[in-house]
C-alpha positions in Angstrom: 0.0 0.0 0.0 1.2 3.4 -0.9 0.7 6.5 1.4 -0.9 9.4 -0.4 -2.5 12.8 0.3 -6.1 13.7 0.0 -5.5 15.3 -3.4 -3.6 12.3 -4.6 -6.4 10.0 -3.5 -8.8 11.8 -5.8 -6.4 11.3 -8.7 -6.0 7.6 -7.9 -9.7 7.1 -7.7 -10.1 8.8 -11.1 -7.2 6.8 -12.6 -8.2 3.3 -11.5 -11.2 1.1 -12.3 -10.8 -0.6 -8.9 -8.9 0.7 -5.9 -8.8 -0.3 -2.2 -8.3 2.5 0.2 -7.6 2.8 3.9 -8.6 6.1 5.4 -7.8 6.6 9.1 -5.0 6.6 11.5 -1.9 4.3 12.0 -2.5 1.4 14.4 -3.6 -2.2 14.5 -6.4 -1.6 11.9 -3.9 -0.1 9.5 -1.4 -2.9 10.1 -4.1 -5.5 9.3 -5.0 -3.6 6.1 -1.3 -3.6 5.1 -1.2 -7.3 5.7 -4.2 -7.9 3.4 -2.7 -5.5 0.8 0.7 -7.3 0.8 -1.0 -10.6 0.0 -2.7 -9.2 -3.2 -0.5 -8.1 -6.0 -3.4 -7.8 -8.6 -5.2 -4.8 -7.1 -4.1 -1.2 -6.2 -4.0 -0.4 -2.5 -3.4 3.0 -1.1 -3.7 4.6 2.3 -4.1 8.1 3.7 -4.0 9.6 7.2 -5.2 13.0 5.8 -8.2 14.3 7.7 -9.3 16.1 4.5 -9.8 12.8 2.8 -11.8 11.5 5.8 -14.0 14.6 5.6 -14.5 14.4 1.8 -15.6 10.7 2.0 -17.5 11.0 5.3 -15.2 8.7 7.2 -15.1 8.6 10.9 -12.5 6.4 12.6 -10.6 3.9 10.4 -12.3 2.6 7.2 -11.4 0.4 4.3 -13.2 1.5 1.1 -13.3 0.1 -2.4 -13.8 2.7 -5.1 -14.7 1.2 -8.5 -16.1 2.3 -11.8 -19.0 -0.2 -12.0 -22.1 -1.2 -9.9 -22.0 0.6 -6.6 -19.0 3.0 -7.0 -18.1 3.2 -3.3 -18.2 0.1 -1.0 -17.3 0.4 2.7 -16.0 -2.6 4.7 -18.0 -3.3 7.8 -16.6 -6.8 8.8 -14.0 -8.0 11.3 -10.7 -6.3 10.9 -8.8 -9.4 10.0 -6.6 -9.7 6.9 -8.2 -12.9 5.7 -11.7 -11.4 6.0 -10.7 -8.2 4.2 -9.2 -10.2 1.4 -12.4 -12.3 1.0 -14.4 -9.0 1.0 -12.2 -7.5 -1.8 -12.6 -10.6 -3.9 -16.4 -10.5 -3.6 -16.5 -7.0 -5.0 -13.9 -7.2 -7.8 -16.2 -8.1 -10.6 -19.3 -6.2 -11.8 -22.6 -8.0 -11.2 -23.2 -8.2 -15.0 -20.3 -8.0 -17.4 -19.2 -9.0 -20.9 -16.7 -11.8 -20.9 -13.5 -10.3 -22.3 -9.8 -10.1 -21.7 -10.1 -7.6 -18.8 -12.0 -10.1 -16.7 -10.7 -13.4 -18.0 -8.1 -13.9 -15.3 -10.6 -13.3 -12.5 -13.1 -15.7 -14.0 -10.9 -18.6 -14.9 
């Protein structure tokens, strides 16, 4: 996971079809997020401790959010803060509900 500012977060959201973001403070939740991120080299993970990002995205406390360009564009994690559970949650949101089978999704399907 790469640390970024609030302004960079908006650029990353615009540039990526699917991005996993930690917004909050350093501590055990962040360490768990980093652990989940380090086990997944197929998706983009970023984090910010910038209060401006928290305000913009209505985040209180520590939150893990998926921003994507399909279906529901913002999905907030509300499960147990465990790396395995976070990874399962990410995998359950990586594909659109309805999609055309093409090269972009072939690796995830097969």
